[in-house]
C-alpha positions as CSV (number, residue, x, y, z in Angstrom):
1,M,-0.4,0.4,0.1
2,P,1.5,3.0,-1.1
3,K,2.4,5.6,1.2
4,R,-0.3,9.0,1.2
5,P,2.3,11.2,2.7
6,S,5.1,10.3,0.0
7,R,2.5,10.6,-2.6
8,T,1.4,13.8,-1.3
9,F,4.5,15.0,-1.3
10,A,5.0,14.2,-5.1
11,V,2.4,16.2,-6.4
12,F,3.8,18.9,-4.0
13,S,7.3,18.6,-6.0
14,L,5.6,18.3,-9.2
15,C,3.2,21.3,-8.9
16,A,5.9,23.8,-7.8
17,A,8.3,22.2,-10.5
18,L,5.6,23.0,-13.3
19,A,4.8,26.3,-11.0
20,L,8.7,27.5,-11.2
21,T,9.1,26.8,-15.3
22,T,6.4,28.4,-16.0
23,L,7.5,31.5,-13.8
24,A,10.9,30.9,-16.4
25,L,9.3,31.0,-19.7
26,T,6.9,34.0,-18.6
27,Y,10.3,36.3,-17.4
28,R,12.3,34.6,-20.9
29,A,9.0,36.1,-22.6
30,S,9.0,39.6,-20.8
31,Q,12.9,39.4,-22.2
32,W,12.5,39.0,-25.7
33,V,13.3,42.2,-27.7
34,P,12.0,42.6,-30.5
35,P,14.7,42.3,-33.8
36,F,13.9,45.6,-35.3
37,Y,15.0,47.2,-32.1
38,E,17.8,45.6,-31.4
39,Q,19.1,46.0,-34.5
40,L,18.7,50.4,-33.7
41,Q,19.5,49.9,-30.5
42,R,23.7,49.1,-32.4
43,A,23.4,52.4,-34.3
44,E,25.9,54.3,-33.7
45,P,26.1,58.0,-32.1
46,V,27.7,59.7,-34.9
47,G,25.0,58.3,-37.3
48,L,22.4,59.0,-34.9
49,A,23.1,62.6,-34.5
50,S,23.1,63.1,-38.3
51,F,19.7,62.0,-39.2
52,G,18.2,63.4,-36.4
53,D,19.6,66.6,-38.0
54,E,18.5,65.8,-41.2
55,F,15.0,65.2,-39.8
56,E,15.0,68.8,-38.1
57,R,16.0,70.5,-41.6
58,E,13.1,69.1,-43.0
59,L,11.2,70.1,-40.3
60,L,12.5,73.6,-41.1
61,E,11.7,73.4,-44.9
62,L,8.5,72.6,-43.9
63,H,7.7,75.5,-41.4
64,N,9.5,78.2,-44.3
65,A,6.6,76.2,-47.1
66,W,3.9,77.2,-44.8
67,E,5.1,81.1,-45.0
68,A,3.1,81.0,-48.3
69,S,-0.4,80.1,-49.0
70,G,-0.6,76.9,-51.1
71,Q,0.2,73.4,-50.5
72,W,2.9,72.0,-48.9
73,S,4.5,68.1,-48.5
74,G,7.2,66.3,-46.5
75,I,8.9,62.8,-46.5
76,F,10.0,61.2,-43.6
77,T,12.3,58.7,-42.8
78,D,12.3,56.1,-40.3
79,E,15.8,56.9,-39.5
80,Q,15.8,60.4,-39.3
81,I,12.7,60.3,-37.1
82,N,14.8,57.6,-35.1
83,G,17.9,60.3,-35.0
84,W,15.5,62.8,-33.5
85,L,14.0,60.4,-30.9
86,A,17.5,59.4,-29.9
87,M,19.4,62.6,-29.8
88,D,17.3,65.1,-29.9
89,M,14.0,64.7,-28.3
90,Q,15.4,64.3,-24.2
91,E,16.7,67.5,-24.5
92,K,13.6,69.7,-26.5
93,F,11.0,68.1,-24.4
94,P,11.9,66.5,-21.0
95,I,9.0,66.2,-19.9
96,L,7.1,64.9,-23.3
97,L,7.5,60.5,-22.0
98,P,7.1,59.0,-18.3
99,T,10.0,58.6,-16.3
100,T,10.0,55.3,-16.6
101,V,10.1,55.0,-20.8
102,K,13.4,54.9,-22.6
103,D,14.7,55.0,-25.8
104,P,11.9,55.2,-28.0
105,R,12.2,54.2,-31.3
106,I,10.4,53.3,-34.4
107,A,10.2,51.1,-37.8
108,I,7.9,52.0,-40.7
109,K,6.8,48.7,-42.6
110,D,4.2,47.2,-44.2
111,S,2.2,50.6,-44.2
112,Q,2.3,50.4,-40.3
113,A,4.2,51.5,-37.3
114,H,6.3,49.0,-34.9
115,L,6.8,51.0,-31.7
116,A,9.5,50.1,-29.1
117,C,10.7,51.5,-25.9
118,Q,12.8,50.5,-23.1
119,Y,10.4,50.0,-19.5
120,V,12.4,50.4,-16.7
121,N,10.7,50.9,-13.0
122,G,12.5,50.0,-10.0
123,G,13.6,46.3,-10.7
124,V,11.9,45.7,-13.5
125,S,13.7,46.3,-16.8
126,A,12.0,45.2,-20.0
127,V,10.9,46.4,-23.7
128,L,7.6,47.4,-24.5
129,S,6.2,46.6,-28.6
130,M,3.4,47.7,-29.7
131,V,1.9,47.4,-33.8
132,V,0.0,50.8,-34.7
133,D,-2.6,51.9,-38.2
134,V,-1.8,55.4,-38.3
135,S,-4.7,57.2,-40.7
136,L,-6.3,60.1,-41.0
137,T,-10.1,60.3,-40.3
138,E,-13.2,62.5,-42.7
139,R,-12.9,65.5,-39.9
140,P,-10.1,67.8,-41.3
141,N,-6.4,67.5,-39.2
142,E,-7.9,63.9,-37.4
143,V,-5.4,61.1,-37.3
144,A,-6.3,58.2,-36.1
145,L,-3.6,55.3,-34.3
146,R,-4.9,52.1,-34.4
147,L,-3.3,49.7,-31.8
148,R,-2.9,45.6,-33.6
149,T,-0.7,44.9,-31.0
150,A,0.7,45.9,-27.3
151,R,3.4,43.2,-25.7
152,I,5.9,43.8,-22.9
153,G,8.8,41.4,-24.7
154,A,6.6,38.2,-25.9
155,V,3.6,38.3,-23.8
156,P,0.6,40.0,-24.8
157,G,-2.3,41.8,-23.5
158,L,-1.1,45.2,-22.6
159,M,-3.9,47.4,-24.4
160,R,-4.3,49.7,-21.9
161,Q,-1.2,50.5,-20.7
162,A,-0.2,51.4,-24.3
163,M,-3.3,53.4,-24.5
164,Q,-2.1,55.2,-21.1
165,K,1.1,56.5,-22.8
166,I,-0.4,57.7,-25.5
167,S,-2.9,59.8,-23.6
168,V,-0.3,61.1,-21.5
169,A,2.1,62.0,-24.1
170,A,-0.8,63.7,-26.4
171,I,-1.9,65.4,-23.2
172,R,2.4,66.3,-22.2
173,S,1.8,67.9,-25.8
174,G,-0.9,70.2,-25.6
175,I,-2.6,67.7,-28.3
176,P,-6.2,66.9,-27.6
177,I,-7.3,62.8,-28.1
178,Y,-9.8,60.6,-27.3
179,W,-10.9,57.4,-27.5
180,K,-12.7,54.8,-29.8
181,Q,-12.7,51.4,-30.8
182,I,-13.1,49.5,-33.8
183,E,-14.1,45.5,-33.6
184,S,-12.0,44.8,-30.4
185,D,-8.9,47.2,-31.4
186,P,-8.9,50.2,-29.5
187,V,-8.3,54.1,-31.6
188,A,-6.4,56.9,-30.6
189,I,-8.1,59.7,-32.1
190,V,-5.3,63.0,-32.8
191,R,-6.6,66.1,-33.2
192,I,-3.4,68.1,-34.8
193,P,-3.7,71.8,-34.1
194,A,-4.5,73.6,-37.1
195,G,-2.9,77.3,-36.3
196,V,0.4,78.2,-36.8
197,F,-0.2,81.5,-34.9
198,E,3.6,83.6,-34.8
199,L,3.0,82.9,-39.3
200,G,-0.9,83.9,-38.9
201,K,-2.1,80.6,-41.1
202,S,-3.8,78.0,-40.4
203,L,-2.8,74.5,-41.1
204,V,-4.3,72.0,-43.5
205,I,-3.6,67.8,-43.2
206,E,-4.8,66.3,-46.5
207,S,-2.7,63.2,-46.8
208,L,-0.6,61.3,-44.6
209,E,1.1,57.9,-45.6
210,L,3.0,55.3,-44.4
211,T,5.7,53.4,-46.3
212,D,8.2,51.2,-46.2
213,G,10.8,53.0,-44.0
214,R,8.9,56.8,-44.6
215,L,6.2,58.7,-43.4
216,A,4.8,61.4,-46.2
217,V,2.3,63.9,-45.4
218,A,0.5,66.3,-46.9
219,G,-1.5,69.5,-46.8
220,R,-1.8,73.5,-47.7
221,V,-1.8,77.0,-45.6
222,N,-4.7,79.1,-45.7
223,P,-4.5,82.6,-44.0
224,L,-5.5,82.1,-40.3
225,E,-9.1,83.5,-40.3
226,E,-10.3,79.8,-42.4
227,D,-9.0,78.3,-39.3
228,S,-12.2,79.2,-37.3
229,Q,-14.6,77.2,-40.7
230,V,-11.8,74.2,-39.9
231,Q,-12.3,74.4,-36.4
232,Q,-16.0,74.3,-36.7
233,Q,-16.1,72.2,-40.0
234,S,-14.3,69.5,-37.1
235,A,-16.9,70.6,-34.2
236,E,-19.8,69.8,-36.3
237,S,-18.7,66.6,-37.8
238,R,-17.3,64.6,-34.6
239,P,-20.3,62.9,-32.6
240,D,-19.9,63.3,-28.4
241,A,-17.0,61.5,-27.6
242,T,-19.9,59.7,-25.1
243,E,-22.2,58.9,-28.2
244,L,-19.0,56.7,-30.3
245,P,-19.7,53.0,-30.4
246,G,-17.3,51.1,-28.2
247,H,-16.0,54.4,-26.7
248,T,-13.0,54.6,-23.8
249,E,-12.6,57.0,-21.7
250,P,-8.0,58.1,-21.4
251,P,-7.4,56.0,-19.1
252,G,-6.8,56.9,-15.3
253,Q,-8.0,60.5,-16.5
254,A,-4.9,61.7,-17.1
255,S,-5.4,65.0,-18.2
256,R,-6.2,65.8,-14.6
257,Q,-3.0,64.0,-13.1
258,D,0.4,63.9,-13.6
259,N,1.7,60.1,-14.7
260,R,5.0,60.3,-15.0
261,H,5.5,56.8,-12.7
262,F,2.8,54.9,-14.3
């Protein structure tokens, strides 16, 4: 007749071994790094600085184009954007990101934005990543960011945390944002301010396209008095946020508190 203590100990040992194995696999999965991010992190500082300078030159050319009414366009590569993120963003916009987020990078491929950053909080360090569809809505100067995936390492299921980070970044930039849902995907609707007030102009975005490695944006510039018409059109055509099907309020009511340590 088998001894009960031996059987109980065997069952307990098996459960403990399974639990430890699960924890080990989960930890290993959380330490996975997207290949594109791993590659970008190996970029030389000199090259990043050069691409960052190119990014700012492109912005300056756009600004110069805005000085005259008419059509404008610009093309930015993900290399230029990453150079600016690595070398300039922290210096020029030090409170844009939470203190837990480091080294953001982007890869543009398959008409999507692949985003990743280092997450550091106490003794926890991992790479957060997400895949986002970017498009214009039917309303003037509104951009839709549809979150397709959000992961910590290789572990999925971080949509709410991703929504919170997007909300906080937008609020710190002074950009209005609200959320809705398409199928099962959360979608951030971001309003790009139309007024370039120091130039007395109204900036209207007419097209925004992501292709492999490039972001192309184009539009027109009007006298500032026409901006009121754009704002009115947007306000009249936009449904109240509470009436949007599947609408989700910005998590944590980020506009009412400082979320630098979430």
